[in-house]
Structures are given as C-alpha cells and as structure tokens.
C-alpha positions as CSV (number, residue, x, y, z in Angstrom):
1,M,31.7,16.5,38.2
2,A,29.5,19.4,39.3
3,L,28.4,19.5,43.0
4,T,24.9,19.8,44.2
5,L,23.1,19.5,47.5
6,Q,22.3,15.7,46.8
7,T,26.1,15.1,46.3
8,R,27.6,12.6,48.9
9,L,31.2,13.2,49.6
10,K,33.5,10.7,51.5
11,A,36.4,12.0,53.7
12,N,39.7,11.1,52.3
13,P,41.1,8.2,54.8
14,D,44.3,9.9,54.5
15,V,43.4,12.9,56.3
16,L,43.9,13.1,59.9
17,V,41.5,15.5,61.9
18,T,41.9,17.1,65.2
19,E,39.0,19.2,66.6
20,L,39.5,21.8,69.1
21,T,38.5,25.4,70.5
22,D,40.2,28.6,69.8
23,E,41.0,31.0,72.6
24,D,37.5,32.7,72.3
25,G,36.0,29.0,72.9
26,R,34.8,28.6,69.2
27,P,35.3,25.2,67.5
28,E,37.9,24.9,65.0
29,A,39.5,21.7,63.1
30,V,42.6,21.1,61.7
31,L,43.2,18.7,58.7
32,L,46.3,17.1,57.8
33,N,46.5,15.2,54.4
34,L,49.0,12.7,55.0
35,A,49.6,12.2,51.2
36,T,50.4,15.8,50.4
37,H,51.7,16.7,53.6
38,Q,49.2,19.9,54.0
39,Y,47.6,21.5,56.9
40,F,44.0,23.0,56.4
41,S,42.0,24.5,59.2
42,L,38.2,24.7,59.6
43,N,36.2,27.1,61.4
44,A,32.7,26.5,63.2
45,S,30.7,26.9,60.1
46,G,33.2,24.6,58.3
47,I,32.9,21.7,60.6
48,P,29.7,20.7,59.8
49,V,30.3,20.2,56.1
50,W,33.4,18.1,57.2
51,H,31.2,15.8,59.6
52,T,28.8,15.1,56.5
53,C,31.6,14.2,54.3
54,Q,32.6,12.0,57.1
55,A,29.2,10.5,57.5
56,Q,28.8,10.2,53.7
57,G,25.8,12.0,53.8
58,P,24.2,14.6,51.3
59,L,25.5,18.1,51.2
60,A,22.0,19.2,52.2
61,D,22.8,17.6,55.8
62,A,25.3,20.1,55.9
63,V,23.2,23.1,54.9
64,S,20.7,21.8,57.7
65,A,23.3,21.9,60.3
66,L,24.4,25.2,59.4
67,T,20.8,26.9,59.4
68,A,20.1,25.2,62.6
69,R,23.3,26.3,64.4
70,F,23.6,29.9,62.9
71,E,21.6,32.6,62.0
72,V,22.1,32.5,58.1
73,S,19.5,32.1,55.2
74,Q,19.1,29.0,53.4
75,E,20.4,30.3,50.0
76,H,23.5,31.9,51.9
77,A,23.9,28.5,53.4
78,E,23.6,26.5,50.5
79,A,25.8,28.5,48.4
80,S,28.8,28.3,51.5
81,V,28.3,24.5,51.6
82,L,29.0,24.1,47.9
83,R,31.9,26.3,48.0
84,M,33.4,24.4,51.1
85,A,32.7,21.0,49.3
86,E,34.2,22.2,46.1
87,A,37.4,23.2,48.3
88,L,37.5,20.0,50.2
89,T,37.3,17.9,46.6
90,A,40.1,20.4,45.0
91,A,42.4,19.7,48.1
92,A,41.6,16.0,47.6
93,L,40.3,16.0,51.3
94,A,37.1,14.6,50.3
95,G,35.8,12.9,47.1
96,P,32.7,11.6,45.8
97,V,30.8,8.6,47.1
98,E,30.8,6.0,44.4
99,D,27.2,5.1,43.6
100,A,26.8,1.2,44.6
101,Q,24.3,0.6,41.9
102,A,26.4,1.8,39.2
C-alpha cells in the first residue's frame, strides 16, 4: 500500500509509549513493541507523526503540526512525514485504518 498524506494510520495496540525529555529539555519518546520486544525512539519531529497515528488522523495532520512547530518547508515536512509513516508501518508500530465503508 502506497502511503499518501490522506492515509490514516493507527497505532498498534501492542506498542507502549513513554514520552520524556532529553538532557537538553527536548521532547523524545520511546516505543516498545510488546509483540516483537523491539525498542524504538522518536525525536521531537517524530512525535507529532506518532500522535497523528494515535488519533487515527490523516498524515496531513502531522505535516501541519511539523510546519507549525518547526521552521521547515511544506515539501520537506511532507517528505519527512511519509518516510516516518513508512518506517512505522515497516516496524509494525502502526498500520492503516481500515475504511469502515469498504
């Protein structure tokens, strides 16, 4: 499945998340996939993508969050969000929301 900015992902329920700050006060998150026993970390720009997955919103929402919070172009934010979404799905941390009307 090709991901687009209209794609909605949902967080895998087997993933535990802890959000914290690093030694410089920047937000970060640690994800643990209980099924695979693998840990993952997200930096400040990855967290909005994860929050969008938790809310099952379109990936465009994560782009909006990134451009509002960071000095980044729309094009760069779009490419970054799509790369992150592909990484989340490849690691089984998130998957597509099934269309209820299908």
